[in-house]
N, C-alpha and C positions, 0 to 999 in steps of 0.2 A: 272273735273280738280283736285279737292282736292284729290280724291281717287287715281288717276293716279300718283300724286306727292308722295303718300305714298306707292308705290309698292316696292317690295323687292329689285329690281335692280336699282331703281332710285338714283340720287345723288343730288337732289335739297335740298334747305334749310329745307323745311318742312319735306321732306323724311328722312333726317338725324335726325332731332329732334324727329320724330315719332319713328324711329328705336332705338334711344338712350333711349327714355323713356320706350318703350315697353320692350326692352331687359333688362333694369335695373330693372324695377319694376315687371316683370313677371318671366321669366325663371331664370335669374341671381339671383334675389332676393330669389326665392324659393330654388335654389341650395345653396346659401350662408346660408340661414336659416337652411337647413338640415345638412350642413357641420358643422355649429356652434353647432348644437345639438349633433352631433357625438363627436366633440371635448370635449364638456362639459361632455358627458357621460364617455368618456375615463378618464377625470380628476377625476370624482366621483368614478369610479371603481378602480382607482389606490390606492393600500394600501401603505400608506407612512410608511417607516421604519425609525423611528427616532434614531435608534442605528447606522445608516449609514448616510453619507452625502446625503441630499435629492437631487433629480434630478431636473435639470432646467426644463425639459419637462417630462411628465409622460412616462415611457418606455412602449413599446408595441411590443409583439412578433407576429409571424405569426399565431399562434394558437388563441391568443386573438383577432387578427384583423378579423378573420373569422366571429365573431358574429356581426360585423358592415358591412359586405359585402353588404347586401341588401340596407341599407341606403346609403352607399357610391356609389353603382351603380346607385341608383336613383338620387343622386346629380350630378353624371357625365352626366346622360341622360339629365337632365334639363339644365346643363351648355352647353351641346352640342346643345340643341335646340336654345339657345341664339346665338350660333355661326352660326348654319345652317340657321336660319330664319332671322337673322339680321346681315348679313355679313358687312354692312357698319357702324354698330354701333361701338362706341368707347369702348364698353364693351366686345368686342370679346377677347382681350388679357386678360382681367380680368377673363373671363369665362375659358380660357385655364389655367390660374393660379389656378382656383378652381378645374379643372380636375387634375392638378398636385398634389394639396393638397390631393384630394380624393385618388389618387394612392399612395401618401406618407403614409397616414394613413392605407391604405389597404396593406402596405408592398410590393407593386409592385415596387421594387427599380429601375429596368432598365427603366420601362415605366415612372416613376416619374422623373428620371434624364433627359430623353429625352424631356419630356414636359417642365420642367423648363428651359432647354437649349433653346428650341424653343421660349418660351416667351421672354427670354433674347435677342435673336437675331432678333426677328420680331417686338416686341412691340416698339412703339414710345413714350410710357409713362415711364419716368424714375422711378417714385415710384413703378410702377408695375414690371418693370425689376428688381429693387432692392429687392422687395419682393420675386420674383422668385429665385434670387441668394441666398437669406437668407435661403429659403427652400431647395435649392440645397445643400447648406452647411450643413444643418441639416440632409439631406438624406445621405450624404457622412459620416458624423459622426456616424449615427446609423448603417451604413453598414461597419464601421471600416475602411473606406477609408480616413484616417486622413490626409495624404499628399494632397489628392485632396481637402479636406475641407480647409486645410491651404492655398492652392492656391486661392480658391474662396475668403477667408477672406482677403488675401493680395490685391486682386483686389478691393474688396468693400471699403477698407480703402482709396482708392484713389478717390472714388466717393463722390459726394455731396448728402448726404442722408437727407431726411426730418426728423422731430423729432420722428415720430412714427417708421420709419424704423431704425433710429439710435438706438433707445431703443431695438428693436427686434434684431438688429445686435449685440449689446453688449451681449444680452442674448445668442445668437447663439455662440458667441465666448466663453462665459463662459461654454456653453455646450461642445465645442470643447476641451477646456483646462481641463475640468473634465475628458474627455475620455483620454487625454494625461497625466493625473495626475500631472499637473503643477499647484499647488494650489495657488501660489502667483499671477500668471497670471489670474487664474479664479477669484480670489477675486478682482483684479483690474477691470476687466470687469463688475463684478456684482455691484461694487461700482458705476460705471458710469451708469449702467442700472437703479439703484434705485434712483439716485440723483433727477430725475424729475418725478418719477413714482407716480401715484395716488393710493389711498388705494384700489379702486375697481379693479385695475390691478394686484392684488396679491402681493402687496409690502411686506406684512407681511412674506410671505414664503421666499422671497429673503433676507430679513434682517436676518431671522433665518439661512439661508444657510451661510451668511457671518459670523454670530456668530459661526457656526460649523467650518467654515474654519479657523478662527482666533484661536479658541479653539484648533483645531488640530495642528496648527502651534505654539502652546504654546505662544500665545499673548493674555492673558486674558483681558488686559486693552482695547484692541480693540474689543474683543468678547462681553464683558458685555454691551456696549452701543447698539449694534445691537439687542441683546436679549431684551433690554428695549424698543427699537423701535418697536419690534414685538407687544408688548402689546398696543402700541399707534396706531397701524395700522388696528384696527378692525379685529383681527384674529378669526378663529373658535376656539371652546373651546379646542380641542386637541392641536392645535398649541400653544395656550396660555399656556396650562398646561406644555408642554415640554419647552417652553421658560422660564417659571418660574423655572423649574427644572434645566435647564442649567445655569441660573443666579446664582443658589446656588453653582454650580460647579466652576464658574470662579470668584466668589467674592474674593476680596483681603483679605487674612487672615493675618493681621499684628499683631494681639494680640490673646491670648488664649480665650478672651471673644468672639471674632468673631467666633471661632469654635462652642462655645455653641449656638451662635445665629443661625448659619447655621443648627445645629441639631434641634433647636426649630422650624426652618422653615420647615424642613423635617417632623417633628412631626405634625405640623399644616396641611401639605399636606395630611398626612396619616389619620388625623381625619376628613377631609372634605369629606362628603358623596358623593359629585360629583366626587371624585377621586377614588371611590371604584374599578372601573375596571382598574385603573392604579396603584394599590398598588404594583403589582409586579415590575413595572418600578421605583416606588419611592424607594422601598427597594434596587433595583439594583443600582440606582444612589447614595443612601446613602452609600452602600457598597463601591462604587468607591471613594466616598469622604473619607471614613475612611481609605481606602487603601492608598490614597495620603498622609494622615496624619500619616501613619505608624502604624495605629491601626489594626494589622492583625487579631486579634481575633474578633473584631467588624465587620471587613469585612467579615470573614467567616460566622458569624451569620446572617448578613443581606443578603448575597447572598443566603443562605439557605432559609431565609424567602421569598426572591423573588421567588424561585422555588415553595415553598408551596403556595404562593399567586397567582401564574400564572395558572389559571384554564382553560382559553380559549385562551391563547396566547402562543402556542408552540414556536414561534420564540423568544419571550422574555425569556422563560424558557431555551431555548438553549443557549442564551447569559450567563445566570447565571450559567448553568452547565459548560460552557466553562471556565468561570473565576475560578470556584472551581477546575476544572481539572488542570488549570495552577498553581493555588496556591498550591495544593497538590503536584504537580510535583516539584515546586521550594522548597518545604519543604522535598523532598526526599521520600514522601509517594506514591510510584509508583502504588501500588495496588489500592489505593483510586483514584488516578489520572486516571488510566485506566478505572475504573468504571464510573467516571464522563465523560470521553471522550466518552464512549459507550452511555451514556445518551444524550450527546451533539449531536452526529451524528443522533440519532433517533429523536431528536426534531428539529434540524436545518433545515431550508428551503433550498431546492436545488438551489434556485436562489441567495443565498448569494455569494458574490464574491470569498470568499476563502473556499467554501464548499469542493472542491476536496482536498485542502491542509489539511483541517480538517480531512477528511476521511483517508488521508495518515498518519496523526499524530495518529489517533486512531489505525490503523493497526500496526504502530511502537510500540505503547504502549502495544498492545496485545502481540506482539512478546517479548518485554522486560519483561513483567510480566510473560510470560511463562518460560523464562530462570530463573528468580528469584524464581519462584515456584519450578522449578526442583531442584535448589540448596538448597532451604530451606527444601523441602520434603526429598530429599536424605540425607542431613546432619542430619536431625532429625531421620530418620530411622537408620542411621549408629550409632548415639549416643545411641539410644535405644538398638541396637544390641550389643553394647559394655558394657552394664550394666550387672552386675551379676544377676543371675536368681531371687533370692528373691526380690532384689530392683526393677527389671523389673516388676515382678508380682504385687508388691505393687503399683507401678505407674499405671499400666494398670487397676487394680481394682478401683483406684480413678477415672480414665478416664471413665470407664463403669458406675460407680455410678453417675458421673456428667451427662452422657448421659441420664440415667434413670430419673434423676431429671428434666432435660430440657424437656424430653418427657412428663412427668407428668404435667409440667407447661403449655406446649402447648395444652395438652388435656383439661386442665381446661379453658384455654382461648377459645377453640373451643366450650366448653359447655356453655359459656356466651350467654344469649339471645341477638339477634341483636338489639332489641328495647331498650336495656339499653345502647347502644353505642352512645355517643355524643348527648344525649337527651337534656341535659341542662348543663351549665357551671359547672365545678367541678366534673362531674361524667363521664368523657370521659375515657372509658377503653381501647380504641385503642391507640397503641403506637404513639407518636408524634415524628417522627424521626428528625424533624428540630427544635424542641423546640419552636414552635410558638403558642401552645395552651394558651388561656387566663385563668388566675386564676378565681376561683369563685368570683362572685361579680364584676368582671371586665367588659370586653367587652360583651355585650349582643347579639352579632350577631350570636351566635351558632345556628345551624339549625339541623333539624332531619337528621339522618344518610343518608337516601336515597335521600335527597335533597342536599347533600354535595358531589360534584364530586370528591374532593380531598380524602375524607374519603372512597368513593366508590372505587376509584382507588387503595388505599392502601389495602382495604378489599379484592378486587378481586385478587390482587397479593398474599396476604397471603393465600387465599383459594386455588389458583392453587398450591402454594408451598406445602401446607399441604395435599391436597386431589387430586391433579392432575386436568387436564382439563375435568371435568365431565359435562355431559349434564344436563339441567334442567328437572328432571323427578322424579317420586315417588321413595322413598327408595334410594335416591342418596347416602346416607351415608353408606349403607350396603355394606360391601366389597364383599359379596357373592350373591348380588342381581341378577347377570347375570350368575351364574354358573350352573343353572338348565339345560339350553339348549345349553351350549357351554363350551368348554374347554379353551377359551381365558382368559388370566389373564392380566389385565392392569398393567402398571408400578406402579401406585399408590397403587393398591391392593397388588402387590408383595412387595412393600416397607412396607405397613402396617403389612403384615404377617411376614416379616423379623424382624421388630422392636418388634413385640410381641414375636417372638421366641428368640431374642438375647438380649433384654433389659428388665430387671425385672420390673414388674408393681406393683402398690400398693396393688392389691388383691392377689398376689402370696404368698404362704407360705414361711417361712424362708428357708426351704430346697430347694424349687423351685427357690427362688431368688439366692441362692448360686450356684445352678446348672447352671442357666442362666448366672450368672457372670463368672463362670469358662469357659463356652462355648465361651462367647464373648471374654474373655481374650485369649483363645487359638486361636481364629480367628486372633486377632491382632498379636500374636507371630508368627503365620505362615506367616504373610505378611512381616515380618522383614527380611532383608538380613543377615541371620546368616551364610550361607555357604560362603567359600572364593570366589567362582566364582560369587556369588550374590553380595558380597561386591565390587569385582572388577568391575562389571557392574555398580553399583551405583557410584563408583568413576569416571568411564568413562563418565557417564551422567553429573556429576558435572563439569568435565573438559571441556566437549563440551559446556555446558551451560555458563561457564565463558568466553570461547572463543567467542561464539555468542553474549553474553552480551557486551563484549568489542567492538565488531564490531558495534553493535547498538548504543552504546554511542558515538563511534568515528565517524562513517560515516553517520548515520541517524540523530542523535541528536546534533552532533558537541559539545559535552560536554567534556571539558579538564579534570577536576578533577575526575569525575566518570570513565572516560576512563582509566586514569593512575591508579586509585585505582583497577579497575577490572583487568587490564593487570598484574599489579605487584602481585596481589593476585594469579592469575593463575600461574605465574612463581614460586612463593614461594611454593604454595601447590603442584604443579606438575612440578618439575624441568626438567623432561625428556619429557615433552609434545611435541608432533609432531609439534605443532604450535609455538614453541619457536622462530625459525628464523623470522617468520612473525611478532610476537609480539614484538621482539627486534627491528625490523625495524620500526614498528609503534611508539614505544616509542622514538626511535631516531628522527623521524620526529616531534613528539609532542614537544620534548625538544630542537630541533635544534635552534630555534630563542630565546626562553626564558631562557634556561639554557644550553649553549654549553658544559660545563664540563660534565654534566650528560648525555647529548646526546652522547658525546664521549665514555663514559663507555659502553653504549649499542652498539654503532657501533663497538668498539674494540672487544667485546665479539662475536658479529655476524660475524665479519671478521675472527677471530681466530678459532672459533668453527664450523662455517658453511661456509667456503670459496667458496664452489661450488654452493651455492644458488643464485638465481636471486637477492635477497635482498642484499647480500654481494657484488656482482658484481656491483650493482647499486651504492653502497656507494663508492667503489674503483674507479669506472668510471662513473661520473655523466652523460656521454653521452651514457651509456650502453643501455638504453631503445630505444633511437633514433637509435643507430647502429643496435639493434636487429630488429627494425621495418624495417630498410632498408634491412637487411639480409632476413627478412621474405618476403618482396616484391620480392627480387631477387630469392628466392627459389620457390615462387609461379610461377614466369615466367618459371624457369627451369622445374618445375613439369608439367606445361602445355605442354612444348616441349616434355618431356619424355612420357607423357600420349599419345600425338599424335603419337609418334613412336610406343608405345605399341599397340595402336589401329591398326596401319599399319603392326603389327607383326614384327617390327624391334626391337626384344627383346634385342639383344646384344648391340646395340647403345643406347637404352633406359637405360639399366642397367648401362652402362659405364657413361652416363650423370648423373644418380642419384648418383652413387658412388662418382664421382668427387665433386658433390654438397655437399654431406654429409661429405666428408673430410674437406671441407672448413667451414661448419657450423654444426658440429655434435650435438650441444646442443640447437639449435634453437627450438622454440616452434612449428614450422611448420614441423620439420624434421620427425616427426612420419608419416606424410602423404607420404613422400618419402620412408620411410622404408616399409610401407605397400605396396606401388606400386612395390617395389623390390620383395616382397613376391609373388605378383601376377605374376610377370615375372618368378620367380622361378618355379611356378606351370606350366607355359607354356614350360619351357626349361628342367626341371629335373624331372618331374613327380609328381604324387599325394603324395607320401610319403614325398618328399622334401618340397612340398607345405604345407602339414599339419605340418611338423616340423617347417617350417618358421613361420606359424601362431602361433604356441605354443610359440615359442621364442619371437615373437613380443608381445604377450599378457603378458608374464612374465616380459619383460623389459620395457613395457610402461603401467603400471597398472593405471596411472592417465590420460591416453590419452582418449579423447572423441571417438577415433576410436576403442577402445577395444570392445564395444558391437557389432560393425559391424564385427570385426575380429572373435569374438566368433560365430557369425551367420555363417560366411564363413566356420569356422572349423566344426561346427555342420553339415552343409550341405555336406561338404566333407566326414565326417564320415558316414552319411546316404548313400552317393553314394558308399563308400567303402563296406559297409555292403551289399548293393544290388548287387554289382559286385561280391562279394564273394559267394553270393547265386547262381548267374548265372554260375559261373565257379567253377570247382572242385579245391580243394587246392592241387596243385602239385608243390613241390619244385624241382628245377632242379640243376644239378651239372655243374658248369662252373668254372674251376680252374683259368682261366685267367682273369676273371672279377674283377673289384675293390671290395675289401672286407672291412667290418666294424667289430669292436669289440664291443659287447653288454654286459652290465651287467643289468639284470632285477632284480628289488628289490621292496620292499613294503615301500614307504616313510613314511607312518603313523606309522610304527614300530620303527622309529628312525634311525639316522645315515646317512640320505640322503646327507646332506652337507659334512659330513666327508668322505663319499665314493667318492664323486666328487672331494674333495680336494686331497685325496690320489692318485687317478688316474692321476689327473693333475700334481701333484708333481712328480710321477714316470715318466711320459712322459717328463717332463722338465729335469729331471736328467739323465734318461737312454735312452730316445728316442728323444733327442733334434734335431738330424739331420733329423728326419722324418717330423718335424713341424706338429705334429698331433693336431687335434682340438677335444676338449672335451666339450660335452654339456649334459644337462639333459632333457629328453623328456618324456611327459606323454604317456603311452601306453594304459592304460585302467583305470577304476575306481579302485583306491587302488594299482595300479601297474605303476611304472615308469621305465625308463632305462637310464643308462649312456651310451652315444653314442660316440665312438672314431672313427674318420675318418681321412684319409682313407688309405688303404693299396693297393699296386699295384695288388696283386693277392692272391690266397689261401695260397701259401707257405709263403709269408711275414706275412700274418695275423696269421697263425698258429705258426710261430716263436715267434711272440709277445705274443700269447696266452700261449705257454709253458714257456716262460720267466717269465710271470706274475704268473703262477702257482708255479714255482720254488721259486719265491720271497716270496710267502706266503702273498702277499699284501691283499688278500681278505678273508683270513682265520680267522682272529680274529677281534672282535669288531662288527661283523654284524650277530651274532647268531640268532637274531629275525627278520632280514630283508628279509628272504626268497630269498637269492641271487641265481641267475642262470646266468651263463656267457658262451658265445660262440662267434664264428665268423660267419659271414654271407655275402653272396655275395649281390651285389647291387640289382639284380632282386628279389632274395629271400627276401631281406629286405622289398621291396614294398609289396610282398605277405603277409609277417608276419605282417606288420603294418596295412594292410587292414583287415586281419582275426583276429588278436590278439591271434592266437592259438600258444602259446609258446610251449606247449607240443608236438604238431605235428612237429614243427621245431626241437625240442630237439631230437626226435626220428630220424629225417633225419640227424641231425648233428652227432649223435652217430654212424650212419651207414657209412657215407661218409667222415668224417673228422678224425676219430680215427683210 
């Protein structure tokens, strides 16, 4: 009877009691124990970053979750046993809740959500339902489904929660508002959570977070009490240390004496041996304190000390590097700022919330310093090039001697035995770049060189700089150790030999020293921009660098004063710069709200001198860009229609549609697409020569278009086709007096007078042949040869009348002696042959025979 009452399917009083007891203290208990152990392990493995606001719950990504997969799977199996074998037990819903938690910690988001929803809809126990909803809310927050998390929170606020769940709910809401970056709301919910929390529940951490929140909201009077409560809540040593550190930051400094007291407090922390591994953080916070007090020099010193003291904490070193980079940037020392940004990105952890922004800042600084370096380098070279020869040689002699002295000092440093470096205080021969070395008789913590990671790092960097990245082997110092069996010369070997050949050494004779000095001086002189074309190139680099520098300051860094200074310098030094319209427009925008009168000066110059530019049109018509966008949309639709007609070989209709569109919007940014499509139609309707001429005209008129490379490719392909066609067919010109004819002037444009030739012909046509409405253009015939092309004449007779009239006028006889002029008339078919073959001599013989 007793055993039948305890069967798995029974529903009697003893049966339920047995199932409840067995489920609770066997499978469920073991699953809960294993899950608690996993959660504890996650908390222990989480590295707290005290430079950022702490997390309410330790974060976990999918990669980290994999290391707990076996334990979590085991917990789910045991919880499943409690459900499967004890279906009538009141612990079934609790077991489902454990499965949901295991899936939550295993980052199985969808399965966890479904499990928590199942518990909420099936459980008859309100506390269990509420726990499931709290974990559902946490799951949504971790998966960035913040609106869903907010919906769950709104529902739970209407529920009657027990004390434990109410505390968990307040923490979950703080977790939500941290993700939403709503700090006041987060603080309010943390305050409610800690109000009745016991020490063993982690109260110290939440008081610390409240202190961080109020400190970040610049409410030190609220922050300080919470940091004090951390110390009263039995914290671990690390939390206690950082609480004390933050207390020094938020203390009320009403008198100068208080500043001294805070500094003494920091000094006390530095002297405490228990804080040895936190010295980098202490120096960092001391630097922050000095910065808030306006003591910039002291801040610089302590940030650098933080870097030097940070041996095994690259994250903290990255914070100090970043502050130094920002301070040097604010001071206008951009080269130093860039160097520290480089160090920051190499030290910063990629899980930092603003790591990508920091990388972007480093790239911007790299570009900025590149422009400054170009300006400084080219200006220096131009100044040297402008010096008279005696003064220049004297200056360079001094430079070479300084190089020799620096090299000798470096060689002496390299000769110093390593075991003399940093053996005891007062005898450290290694440079201390951060000024942190202790004087003799001071700190006795100095250690042997090879036990000091900081000194090792500095030594390794200096070794690579001086000797290159050499392997650990015998005779590593000999520059010719590997020359016996190979002709390979390493970079460091080449540099050693170059220095020995170009920098005088202490063992050289006076005559040898003078010879080396003279050789080195000559090398410097040869690198100077002495020729006019070299100086022009240097000035062009400076102009471009100023333009790029202004764009970086303006658009990337949003810096008003440096932008204005850079732009005005560009306009003053290079009044005719091609960037003047754009720079004037940017200056107009910069001053438009702060100084309307100055903005008007720039806009007036822009409109008066460059009225056809987009910048001037935008000023005259504030809706210009909007109207241009609308026009672009319309042109794209027309282009699509025309292209469809082109594909269906309806060339005349397509060309008519394109011509009409271009008449309405001739200067739109999209118009080049329509122009190129017209050239393609030209190739289909008027032959290869007209197609090639159209492509050349398009390239000449649209130099800035993105379509030019494609047009060049089309032109090159057509030339290849022309040449292959010419090889297949013999060059035979035919006489057809009734065909349309053209007048051609072949010339060498690189000999000068190309523009003048075109102007004269156009002027003659306008004055003497206006009734014909002749068109004149310049076409490239071959490398070094172009032709002025006049079209078109009805037949041979009309073309020859024009030819003889031009000869009588003498228009082409003077001013073009070096241009190698050849002129003639040619029929339409013969022009196609000439253009394909480029054989002017063959056609000239034909012309002499049939036209004279």
